[in-house]
DODOGU-647276 format. One record per residue (C-alpha): residue in three letters; x, y, z. Coordinates in steps of 0.001 Angstrom, whole numbers, plus 524288, in hexadecimal, padded with zeros to 5 digits. Each point is the difference from the previous one (the first is absolute). Example, Ala and Ser with C-alpha at 12.3 -4.5 7.8 and 13.67 -1.06 7.14 Angstrom:
residues 2
ALA8300C7EE6C81E78
SER8055A80D707FD6C
//
This chain:
residues 154
MET5D9C935EA270617
ASN80CF68022A7F9FD
GLN7FA687FEC87F453
ILE7F46C80A3A80105
ALA809448093F808EA
LEU807B47FED07F2FA
LEU7F3D8803017F75D
LEU7FD06809FB80A61
PHE80F018071280087
ALA7FD44800E47F0B8
VAL7F136804AF7FE35
MET805C880AC88094B
LEU80B68802B17F9EE
THR7F80A801DD7F132
ALA7F77680A68807BE
SER80A9B805D28040C
HIS805F1803947F3C4
LEU7F45B800037F8D6
THR7FC2D80B66809B4
ALA80C9D804797FF54
TYR7FF1C801397F1E0
HIS7F2E68049A7FEB0
MET804D780B7580A7B
GLY80AF4802587F4E6
ARG7F63A800617F5EB
ASN7F80C8095980783
THR80C60807E38037D
ASP8043A800E57F214
ALA7F202804BB7FCF0
THR7FFBB80A8480A88
ALA80936806887FB03
LYS7FD927FD477F2D2
LEU7F225807348023B
ASP80743808FA80849
GLN80A36804607F5D9
ALA7F429800357F4A1
LEU7F73980AAA809D7
ALA80BA3806E5801BD
TYR80378800767F12D
ALA7F0C78020E7FD93
GLY8021180BBA80983
GLU80C0A806407F898
ILE7F85F7FE127F289
VAL7F5008074580813
GLU806E980B2C803CD
ARG806AA800057F1AC
GLN7F327801917FA3C
GLY7FD4580AE980B11
LYS80B55806717FBA5
VAL7FE907FF257F0E0
ASP7F2E480425800A3
ALA803CA80D098073E
LEU80A09803627F5B1
ALA7F5BA7FDE77F6E9
ALA7F6308092C80762
ASP80D6B809E27FEDC
LEU803D07FE9F7F295
GLU7EF498020C7FC11
THR8005980C9A80832
GLU80BEF804EC7F995
ARG7FB867FD9E7F138
ALA7F1C6804F18050D
LYS8093280D9D80475
ARG807157FD3E7F01B
ILE7F37E7FFA57F98A
PRO7FD7F810767FF09
LYS80EC2802C87FD48
ASN8013A7F6F27F3CA
ARG7F23C801657FBFA
ILE801D97FE227F017
ILE7FAFE80CAD7F7A1
THR7FC267FEBF7F451
ARG7FEAE80D277F5D8
GLU7FAA58008D7F25C
VAL80A39803007F6E7
VAL7F7E980A817F629
ARG8072F7FB697F150
TYR7FE7180A727F5DC
GLU8024F7FDDD7F19E
THR803D48081E7F7A0
LEU7F65F802277F32F
PRO808DA7FF187F3FE
ALA8006C80F8B7F98F
ASP7F7D97FE567F5D0
ARG7F4A67FBC980C70
ARG801E080ABA80804
CYS7F96A80C137FF03
GLU7FD0280BEC8075C
LEU7F1ED803E98039F
ASP7FA4C80C937FB66
PRO8011380B0D80A17
ALA7F0BA804297FFFB
TRP800B07EFE380571
ARG806388054E80D9F
LEU7F66280BED80089
LEU7F4C47F67A7FDDD
HIS8062F7F668809DE
ASP8020380AC7809E6
ALA7F299804D47FE86
ALA7FB267F425801D2
ALA806AD7FDE280AFC
THR7FD0E80BB580782
GLY7F25C800A37FB5E
GLU8020D80C937FC68
PRO7FB78802E67F1E3
ALA80BD2800F97F5B1
ASP802B080CA27FC56
PRO7FBCA7FF817F064
ALA80A6480A1C7FA69
ARG80A267FB2A8056C
VAL7FB637F0CC7FAC1
ALA8017D808247F536
ALA80C4B80486801A7
GLY808087F58D803A1
GLY803508072C80A54
ALA807387F4F480A73
GLU80A7B7F6C37FB25
PRO800127F2657F685
VAL7FD6E7F41780C14
ALA809307F48C7FC51
ASP7F6847F2E17FE21
ALA8089E7F92D80BE5
ALA7FBFC80CAC8053A
ALA7F2157FE9B80009
LEU7FE927F233801AB
GLU805B48017980E22
THR7F85680B0B80140
VAL7F1667F9FE7FDD7
ALA804897F38580580
GLY8036E8084280D96
ASN7F395805717FFD4
TYR7F7937F31D7FF90
GLU807A77FA9280B46
ALA7FBC880C5B805B8
CYS7F1867FDD17FC65
ARG7FF917F2FF8041E
GLU805C3801E380CE5
TYR7F36780A1E8022A
ILE7F9457F5867FC06
ASP802117F85280A3B
GLN7FD8580AE4809BC
LEU7F52D804C37FAD3
ARG7FB987F08A80151
GLY805327FCDC80DF4
TRP7F8B880E6A80444
GLN7F2B87FB387FA7B
ARG801F57F43780730
TRP801AD8066780BC8
TRP7F558807E67FF98
GLY7F6FC7F5A67FCEA
GLU804EC7F89980BB5
VAL7FF1C80D3280A0C
SER7F376805C37F785
ARG7F6457F23080588
//
């Protein structure tokens, strides 16, 4: 019986040690789990702060966009022609051009007499280019009105 009691005592002692060991491990595991959950909570909180900062940054960028727009402008470059290639147009050219622009007939006596100043070629080209540009704008306006009238008159 002594041996059975000793064996029973050894089994109980082993069981109590195993129970204490597992309880210690569970306590460590629980502490580690709690620590991991707290760390995860901090990460989530930090991520929320980062998201809020990112949203604030995007809002500020959106506010600055109109102020920081890039403005580009075409730079017109004029090349000067050598003196031997430059010319002045006959004064009659100016009178005929002005008559065509205004829609009034040119005065033949004035054209024949050259009753105007000569015109430099660069100035004449600039005037003609400006006239063509205005003409294209008027054509676009007319097409728009025609489109509008087509829609309204249906």
